[in-house]
N, C-alpha and C positions, 0 to 999 in steps of 0.2 A: 223433907218433902216426900210424899209417897211416890212409888215407882210408876204405878199405873196412871196414865193420863186419860182424861175424858174429853172427847171431841163431840160437840153437838153439830151434826150435819143437817143443815136446813135447806131443803130444796123440794119443790113440788114435783119434780121429774123423777120417777122411780128408777129409770135407767141411769141417769146421771148419779144419783145417790149410790146405786150399786157399783158403778165403775169407780167412783171416788173411794168408797169403802174398801173395795178389793185392792186398789192401789196402796192405800194407807196401811191396811193390815198386812200386805206383803212386804212392807219396808219398815214400818214403825213397830218397835217392840213394846209390849205391855201397854196396849191402848184399848180403851173402851169407846166404841162409837155409838152414839144415840141418834137415831134417825128421826127427823122432824119434818113435817109437811110444809109449814109456812111460819111466818113471823109471829102470828097470834098464838099458835100452838107452842112455839118456843117460849114465849113469855109466860104462858100458863104452866109449862113444865118447870121453868126456873122458879116460879112462885111456890112450887111444891117441893123444891130441892134446897137442902142446906148448902147453898153455894159457897159460903165462907170456908167450908172445909174441903173444897174441891177446886183446885186450880184447873180451869177448863179452857178450851179453845173453841170458838164458834166459827164454822165454815158456812157461809150463808150466800145463797143466790140473791140477786138484786130484784128480779121480777117474779113475784109470787102472788097468788090470789089471797083474798082476805086482808093480809097485811104484807106489804112489800119489805124487802130488805132494808131500804132506806128508812122506812117508817119505824120498823122495829129497832134499827140501829139508833135512831134518835132517842127512843125510850130507854134503851140500855145505857147509853152514854150520859143521859141526864140524871140517872139514878146513881148516887155516890156508892151505894152498896154493890152495884153491878159493873161499874166503870173499869174495874180491874180485869175483866174478862177480855182477852184479846179477840178481835173479830177480823177475820179475813173474808173479804167479799169475792165470790167467784161468779162471773157472769159472762155472757156472750157479747155484751154491749162494748162498743169501742167509742161511745159518745164521750168526748173529753170532759164536757160540762158535768155529766152524771158522775164520772170518775172523780172529778174535782169535788163535787158535792159530797160524795161518800167520804173522801178524806177529810173534808171540812167538818163533817159530822162525827168523825172519830174512828174510822176504820184503821186497822194497823197495816193492812196491805190489800191491794187489789190484784187478782189473778184472772186472766182471761180463761174462760172455761175450755178445757182440752177438747180435742177432736180425735185424738188417736190414743192407743194404749201407751205408747211411748211418752206422750205428753201428760197422761194421767200419772204415770210413774214419776215424771219430772216434778209434777205438782206435789206428790207425796214426799219426795226427797227434800224439796224446798221447805215444806211444812215441818218436817222432822228436824232440820238443821236450824231454821230461822225462828221457830215458835215453840218448840218442845224441849229446847236445850239438850238435844241428843247429839252426841258426837257422830260424825260420819262413819258409816260401817260399810259403804259400798266402795267401788273402785274410785280413785281420784278423778275429779272432773277437770276438763281442760279449761284454761282461761283463754278467751278469744282476743282478737285484736281490739275489741271494744274497750278493754281495760287499759290501753296504753295512755289515755288522757284522764283517767279517773283520779280524783283527788279525795283523800280521806282525811278528815279532821279527827285527831285523837285528843280528847280532853283528859289529861292524866297529871296529877300533882306529884306522883312518886317517880323520881328520875330513873331508878332501877327498873321499875315496871315499864316505863316508856322505852327504855333501851331494849327490853325483852320484846315488847310488841313491835318495835321498829325492826328488830332482827327477824322476827317471825314473818312479818308482812313483806319485808324486802326480799327474803328468800322465797317466799311463796308467789309474790307479785312484784317483780323487780321494776316494772315500768310505772307503777302507781306513785303518785306524788303524796307524801305524808307531811302533815303539819301538826305540830303539838301546841296546845294552849294549856295553862295550868290552873285557871280559876275563871270565875264569871266575868270579871272586868276584862281580862285578857281575851277571853273568847268573844265577847260582844265587840270589842275594839277590832279584832281580826275580821269578823264578819262585816262590820260597818265599813272598814277600809276596802274590802273587796267590792262591796256594793257601791261605794262612792267612786271607785276607780273603774267601775264596769267590768270587773274581772270575774271569772267563773267562780261560783260558790262550790263548796264541797258537795260531792254526790252521795257521801255517806258520812255520818258522824258516829264515832265510838266514844261513849262517855263512861268513865269509871264512876261507880256509884258512891264510893267512900272517898270524899274529897276534902278533908280526911274523914269526915263522917257522912252518913247517908243524907242528912238534911241538906248539907251543902250540895251534894250531887243532885238531889231532887230540885233544889232551888235553881241550879244551873239549867237543868232540863226545862223547867218552866220559863226561865228567862229566854232561852233560845226559841221556844215555841212562841212566846210573846213577840220576840223580834221578827220572826218570820211573818206572823199575822199582821203586825203593825206596818210592815213593808210590802204586804201582799205578795209574798214570795211563794213560789211553787213548793210543794211538799218535799222536804229533804229528810230521808229516814234517819232516825236517831236510835241506835242500838245501845242499851245500857249494858256495860260489861263489868262483871264483878266476880270475885271468888266466892261470894255468898250465894247459897241456894236456898236461903230462908224464904219461906212463903210470903212473909210481910214485905220483904225487899222487892220481890217480884211483883206482887200486887200493887204496891205503892208506885213502882216505876210505871206500870201500865196505867194506873189512875192519873198519873201526871203526863200522859200522852207519849210515852216511849213507843216506838214501833215494834221493838223486840227486846228480849232480855237474853244475854248470853252468860252462862256460868263458865268462868275461866277454868282451865285444866292446869294442874301443877305439872303435867307432862308436856314438855316443849313440842314433841312430835304431834301430839293430839291437838295442841293449840294451833300449830301450823295448818293442819288439815281443816280445822274448824274455821279459821279466818279465811282460808282459801275458798271453802265452799260457801261460807256466809256471803262473801263478796260476789261469788259466781251467781248464786241464786237471786240475790237482790238485783243483779243486773239482767239476768236471763229469764227469770220467771215472774217477777213482780212488776206490775205496770204502775207508773206514777203519772200524774197529770202533766200534759204538755204545756209549754209556755203559750200564752195567747197574745 
């Protein structure tokens, strides 16, 4: 996979684009940012680009002239050749129904548009860790009291890998509840039991891609998404975790509706920092639909 990442920044507000660009370029290494005015221009640009050779990220405003973010999102996610491109929607709206609609149509995450330089930097850090598979390079972020009740479901068939992930997460976030499942049947039974007994569902799912092969991992990803949809559950982020940085593994995970893709590090210390910040940013920077 090439080192330089391409980000399409889609927003009709010149000042917002400038602030987001400056924040990202100050934090993310080896990044190319392409500024786009609206959804229509984005689609026209993509049509002229060999997108299969370029793993991109789209940062897109919701409210734009000519074609809104929701409209262009619908077109992107209905085209199999474009569905692999992760889309993060950035908007000022706090309308829960619009946020829910955006997730239902396939966004990977929703982030409230920043109002301060500090918040723009926070946004850039979240994008760097959660969507560009870049390991943290800044000072460690603190975990707040909000993490004391968080439950993470880890879907991992390799016992040694599970023990390593458990060690890393328990050292980084000692108050978080960890649950492991090993296959599709076990995972769906666990989720069904929680739902039947009115118990809280996991707030984050970490799914190993090779279970033991990638087709099994993608099948589990699809099965979980179908389970959520059939039971009309709120969005629960699913992060695919793999030692593979192969472009096809990343694209196919996104095509099957993963929220993010994390490349494992063979270095334990790096993994600890990555998991720590991944959980932090999903909790502090990314907005999910509220229960209605």
